[in-house]
C-alpha positions in Angstrom: 1.8 5.5 15.1 3.4 8.6 13.1 6.2 9.9 15.2 7.8 12.3 12.7 9.0 15.5 14.1 5.7 17.3 12.8 3.5 15.1 15.2 5.0 17.0 18.1 3.1 20.2 17.3 -0.5 21.7 18.1 -2.7 22.6 20.7 -3.4 20.0 21.7 -0.5 18.5 20.9 -1.1 15.6 17.7 1.5 13.0 19.3 -0.1 13.1 22.8 -3.8 12.8 21.3 -2.6 9.6 18.7 -1.0 8.0 21.5 -4.4 8.5 24.1 -6.1 6.9 21.0 -3.5 4.1 20.7 -3.7 3.2 24.3 -7.5 3.3 24.4 -7.7 0.7 21.1 -4.8 -1.4 23.1 -6.4 -1.4 26.0 -9.8 -2.6 24.0 -8.1 -5.6 22.2 -6.2 -6.7 25.2 -9.1 -7.3 27.5 -10.9 -9.1 24.8 -7.9 -11.2 24.4 -6.7 -10.1 20.6 -3.3 -10.3 19.8 -2.0 -6.6 19.7 1.0 -4.7 18.3 2.4 -1.1 18.4 4.7 0.5 16.0 6.2 3.7 15.6 7.2 5.0 12.0 8.9 8.2 10.8 10.9 7.9 7.9 10.4 3.8 8.2 9.5 1.5 11.0 11.3 2.9 14.2 10.1 0.9 17.5 7.5 -1.9 18.2 5.6 -3.4 20.8 4.7 -6.9 19.0 2.3 -9.5 19.7 1.1 -8.9 23.1 -2.3 -10.5 24.5 -4.0 -10.0 28.0 -4.8 -6.9 29.9 -1.6 -8.0 32.1 0.5 -6.3 29.3 -1.5 -3.0 29.4 1.6 -1.6 31.9 3.8 -2.3 28.6 1.8 -0.4 26.7 1.8 2.6 28.8 5.3 2.5 28.8 6.0 2.0 25.5 3.7 4.8 24.2 5.1 7.3 26.8 8.7 6.7 25.6 8.0 7.8 22.1 10.2 10.2 20.4 9.4 12.4 17.6 11.9 13.2 15.4 12.9 12.9 11.5 10.8 13.3 8.4 7.4 10.9 7.6 8.0 8.2 5.1 4.6 6.2 4.6 5.9 4.4 1.5 8.9 3.0 3.4 6.9 2.1 6.3 4.4 0.5 4.6 6.8 -1.5 2.8 8.5 -2.4 5.9 5.2 -3.5 7.7 4.0 -5.5 4.7 7.0 -7.5 4.1 7.2 -8.3 8.1 3.2 -8.9 8.2 2.0 -11.0 5.4 -1.0 -12.7 7.7 -4.3 -11.3 7.6 -5.4 -8.9 10.1 -6.8 -5.0 11.4 -4.1 -2.4 10.8 -4.9 1.0 12.4 -3.0 4.0 11.0 -2.7 7.1 13.4 -0.8 9.9 11.4 -1.2 13.7 10.1 -0.3 12.3 6.8 2.0 15.5 6.3 3.9 13.5 3.7 5.5 15.7 0.9 5.6 12.5 -1.4 1.7 11.9 -0.6 0.2 8.5 1.3 -0.7 6.7 -1.7 2.4 4.7 -2.2 2.5 3.7 1.5 -1.4 2.5 1.3 -0.9 0.4 -1.7 1.6 -1.6 0.4 -0.9 -2.3 2.9 -3.6 -2.8 0.6 -1.4 -5.5 -1.5 -1.8 -7.6 1.7 -5.5 -7.5 2.1 -5.5 -5.8 6.1 -8.7 -4.7 7.6 -7.4 -1.1 7.3 -8.1 2.0 9.1 -6.8 5.1 8.4 -7.1 8.2 10.8 -5.9 11.4 9.7 -5.1 13.8 12.9 -4.3 17.5 12.6 -4.4 20.5 14.9 -6.7 23.4 15.0 -3.5 26.0 14.1 -3.1 23.7 11.1 -6.6 23.9 10.3 -7.3 27.2 10.4 -3.9 29.0 10.9 -4.1 31.9 13.4 -1.2 33.9 11.5 -1.0 37.6 9.8 1.8 39.3 8.4 5.6 39.1 7.3 6.5 35.4 8.2 9.9 33.0 7.9 8.1 30.0 7.9 10.3 26.8 8.8 9.6 23.0 8.3 10.2 20.9 11.4 10.7 18.1 9.7 13.4 18.9 7.3 14.2 22.4 7.7 13.1 23.9 4.5 12.0 27.7 5.0 10.1 30.3 3.2 9.1 33.5 3.7 5.8 34.4 3.1 3.3 38.1 3.8 0.2 36.0 5.2 -2.9 37.4 3.5 -6.5 36.5 3.9 -6.3 35.5 0.3 -3.2 33.2 1.1 -4.9 31.8 4.3 -7.9 31.2 1.9 -5.8 29.5 -0.2 -3.9 27.3 2.0 -7.3 26.0 3.8 -8.4 25.1 0.0 -5.1 23.2 -0.6 -5.4 21.7 2.5 -8.8 20.6 1.9 -8.3 19.1 -1.5 -5.3 17.0 -0.2 -7.5 15.4 2.7 -10.5 15.0 0.2 -7.9 13.2 -2.1 -6.9 10.6 0.7 -10.5 10.1 1.8 -11.6 9.3 -2.0 -8.6 7.1 -2.6 -9.4 5.1 0.5 -13.1 4.9 -0.3 -12.5 3.8 -3.7 -10.5 0.9 -2.0 -12.8 0.0 0.9 -10.3 1.7 3.4 -12.2 3.3 6.1 -10.8 6.9 6.4 -11.7 9.5 9.3 -10.3 13.0 9.6 -10.3 14.7 12.8 -8.8 17.7 14.9 -7.1 17.1 18.2 -9.8 19.7 19.5 -12.1 16.4 19.3 -11.9 14.1 22.7 -10.0 11.7 21.9 -12.3 8.9 23.7 -15.2 10.0 21.4 -13.2 9.1 18.2 -12.7 5.6 20.0 -15.9 5.5 21.2 -18.2 6.6 17.8 -16.1 6.6 14.7 -14.5 3.1 15.4 -17.7 1.4 17.2 -19.6 2.7 14.1 -17.6 0.3 11.9 -17.5 -2.5 14.2 -14.2 -2.4 15.4 -15.0 -1.6 19.1 -18.6 -3.3 21.1 
């Protein structure tokens, strides 16, 4: 679960949205007696709830997800390497993130692919990121590293932004498709239970 600062943003909030999905998937795993582990990451792995099994552990899942703190910049390459070193055994890995990593996501995914996990990538953005309601002269600040830019938001600039965002998301989708990784893009306005019961059920992860 991505816990970088950019996840604590949007309406609905990306962090809450991904925690709801994580809770639903963890519950399904626990009632089916699968072994479930939860991890948060920003510039590397942060906190973990490893190797639980059985529905009696669901209260621990709720406590863990309720205590997630959002800080720092995302670094999927470092996170992927750390996770792969800890978990050489095969298994199902579900990555919940906005994938807004300035270094891209390819390096991090390569580390995970090297372990031959059954890998799912769920990229989550807020409606404001997909279609920004901005206009005029603005000073924009990156919430993760405080980079600032002064811009004049025009229709042409917004169109360029949408094109760039679409190209970036498509590049992740294409990378995943070439390597057999299941990928889904969603906005937080889509009900989280629809993602769990529709997308993951279609792929056989949820019965």
